[in-house]
C-alpha positions as CSV (number, residue, x, y, z in Angstrom):
1,X,9.8,-10.7,18.3
2,X,10.5,-13.9,16.8
3,X,10.1,-14.3,12.9
4,X,11.6,-17.8,12.9
5,X,8.9,-19.5,10.8
6,X,8.9,-16.3,8.3
7,X,10.4,-16.2,4.9
8,X,10.9,-13.1,3.3
9,X,11.9,-11.8,-0.3
10,X,13.7,-8.2,-0.5
11,X,14.2,-7.0,-3.9
12,X,17.2,-5.3,-4.9
13,X,18.7,-3.7,-8.4
14,X,21.1,-1.1,-9.4
15,X,21.1,2.3,-7.8
16,X,19.0,1.1,-4.2
17,X,19.1,3.1,-1.3
18,X,22.0,1.3,1.0
19,X,20.0,1.9,4.4
20,X,16.6,1.0,3.0
21,X,18.1,-2.4,1.6
22,X,20.6,-3.4,4.5
23,X,18.6,-2.0,7.4
24,X,15.4,-4.4,6.8
25,X,17.6,-7.3,5.6
26,X,19.5,-7.1,8.9
27,X,16.6,-6.5,11.3
28,X,14.5,-9.0,9.6
29,X,17.4,-11.7,10.1
30,X,17.8,-10.2,13.8
31,X,14.1,-11.3,14.4
32,X,15.1,-14.9,13.0
33,X,13.2,-14.5,9.5
34,X,14.8,-16.3,6.4
35,X,15.6,-13.6,3.9
36,X,15.9,-14.2,0.4
37,X,17.5,-11.5,-1.8
38,X,16.1,-11.0,-5.1
39,X,16.5,-9.4,-8.4
40,X,16.3,-9.7,-12.2
41,X,19.1,-12.4,-12.4
42,X,20.4,-14.8,-9.5
43,X,23.6,-14.9,-8.4
44,X,24.2,-11.4,-9.6
45,X,25.7,-8.2,-7.7
46,X,23.9,-5.1,-7.9
47,X,25.3,-1.7,-7.1
48,X,23.9,1.1,-4.7
49,X,23.7,4.6,-5.6
50,X,27.2,4.8,-3.8
51,X,28.8,1.7,-4.9
52,X,28.0,-0.9,-2.3
53,X,27.5,-4.2,-3.6
54,X,24.3,-6.6,-2.7
55,X,24.4,-10.3,-4.1
56,X,21.0,-11.6,-5.1
57,X,20.1,-15.4,-4.2
58,X,17.5,-15.7,-6.6
59,X,16.0,-14.3,-9.9
60,X,12.0,-13.0,-9.5
61,X,11.0,-15.3,-12.3
62,X,12.1,-18.6,-10.3
63,X,10.4,-17.5,-6.9
64,X,6.8,-19.0,-5.8
65,X,5.3,-16.6,-3.7
66,X,3.5,-19.3,-1.9
67,X,6.6,-20.1,0.0
68,X,7.0,-16.4,1.5
69,X,5.4,-14.5,3.9
70,X,6.5,-10.9,2.9
71,X,8.2,-8.9,0.4
72,X,10.3,-5.7,1.2
73,X,11.1,-3.2,-1.6
74,X,13.9,-0.6,-0.8
75,X,14.2,2.7,-2.4
76,X,16.7,4.9,-4.2
77,X,16.3,4.7,-8.0
78,X,16.0,1.1,-8.1
79,X,12.7,0.7,-8.1
80,X,12.3,2.9,-11.5
81,X,14.2,-0.2,-12.9
82,X,12.1,-2.8,-10.9
83,X,8.8,-1.3,-12.2
84,X,9.4,-2.7,-15.5
85,X,10.3,-6.2,-14.5
86,X,6.9,-8.3,-15.1
87,X,8.3,-11.0,-12.4
88,X,8.6,-8.7,-9.9
89,X,5.4,-7.2,-10.4
90,X,3.7,-10.4,-10.8
91,X,5.0,-11.4,-7.6
92,X,4.1,-8.2,-5.6
93,X,0.5,-8.3,-7.3
94,X,0.2,-12.1,-6.4
95,X,1.7,-11.2,-2.4
96,X,-1.1,-8.5,-2.2
97,X,-4.0,-11.1,-3.6
98,X,-2.9,-13.6,-0.9
99,X,-2.7,-10.9,1.8
100,X,0.9,-11.2,2.2
101,X,3.1,-8.5,3.6
102,X,4.2,-5.9,1.2
103,X,6.3,-3.2,2.3
104,X,7.9,-0.5,0.1
105,X,9.9,2.8,1.4
106,X,10.6,5.9,-0.4
107,X,10.8,5.6,-4.2
108,X,9.6,2.0,-3.8
109,X,6.0,2.6,-3.9
110,X,6.6,3.1,-7.5
111,X,6.7,-0.7,-7.7
112,X,3.4,-0.7,-6.3
113,X,1.8,1.8,-8.8
114,X,3.0,-0.2,-11.6
115,X,1.8,-3.6,-9.8
116,X,-1.7,-1.3,-9.8
117,X,-2.1,-2.4,-6.1
118,X,-2.8,0.9,-4.5
119,X,-6.0,1.9,-5.7
120,X,-8.3,2.7,-2.4
121,X,-5.5,2.1,-0.2
122,X,-3.7,4.4,2.3
123,X,-0.1,5.1,1.4
124,X,3.1,7.1,1.9
125,X,6.3,7.7,0.2
126,X,9.3,10.0,-0.8
127,X,7.5,13.3,-1.6
128,X,8.8,13.5,-5.1
129,X,6.6,10.4,-6.2
130,X,3.4,11.6,-4.1
131,X,1.5,12.7,-7.3
132,X,2.0,9.0,-8.6
133,X,0.9,7.4,-5.6
134,X,-2.2,9.6,-5.6
135,X,-2.6,8.9,-9.4
136,X,-2.6,5.4,-8.6
137,X,-5.9,5.8,-6.4
138,X,-4.1,6.0,-3.0
139,X,-5.1,8.1,-0.2
140,X,-1.6,9.8,0.3
141,X,-0.6,10.5,4.4
142,X,2.4,12.1,5.2
143,X,3.4,10.0,8.0
144,X,6.7,7.8,9.0
145,X,4.8,4.3,8.3
146,X,1.4,4.1,7.0
147,X,-0.2,0.6,7.1
148,X,-3.1,-0.4,5.3
149,X,-3.9,-4.1,5.8
150,X,-0.9,-5.8,4.4
151,X,0.8,-2.9,2.6
152,X,3.1,-1.0,4.5
153,X,4.7,2.1,3.2
154,X,7.2,4.8,4.6
155,X,8.8,8.0,3.4
156,X,13.0,8.1,3.9
157,X,15.7,6.2,5.6
158,X,14.6,8.3,8.7
159,X,11.6,6.3,9.0
160,X,13.5,2.7,8.9
161,X,12.8,2.0,12.7
162,X,9.1,2.6,12.4
163,X,8.9,0.9,9.0
164,X,10.6,-2.4,10.2
165,X,8.8,-2.5,13.5
166,X,5.7,-2.3,11.4
167,X,6.8,-5.2,9.1
168,X,7.5,-7.3,12.2
169,X,4.4,-6.6,13.8
170,X,1.9,-7.3,10.7
171,X,3.9,-10.5,10.5
172,X,3.8,-11.5,14.0
173,X,-0.4,-11.4,13.8
C-alpha cells in the first residue's frame, strides 16, 4: 500500500474535528504520501473544536492543483468556513474536473455542496447536513463510505478506517 509517488492536500480551518484531520494525515503519511496542510493562510495555526493546534504549510491561493493527486477535507465546523473561501472551492472544483480524488467526511461535504460538484453523485455525510447534500443533487446513502468515481464521502469519525482505506485504494488505481 505505498503512496510514495502521491501528493495530497488536507484542508484545515478553525473548529476542525480532531480525528477527521489527524487520522487521515497520519494514515496517508504512513502509506508514503507527501501531505501538505492547506488553509486560508500559510504558516498559520488553526484550533480544533477542542483546542488542538494544526499548522498550515501553504495557503489555498498558492496551491497549483496540477501538482497534487488528492484533497482530503475533514469535518467539524471548519467546513462551514472553508466553503466561503473561493480559493478552496476553486481547488475542489478543479480537482474534480481533473478526476483527482476528493474525499470529504462528516460536515465536509458542505464544501462539495458549495463547490457545486455533487450533482448526480452518490454521497454520504453527517446526518444533520443530509438535506444540504440532497438539495445539491446528490443521491444520499447512509453508509460508512461512499465512493462515486473520484469523490469519496463518509459520515463520522467512526467511519475513518473505511474512509482512509477508500482513499488509499482510489489513489492506487
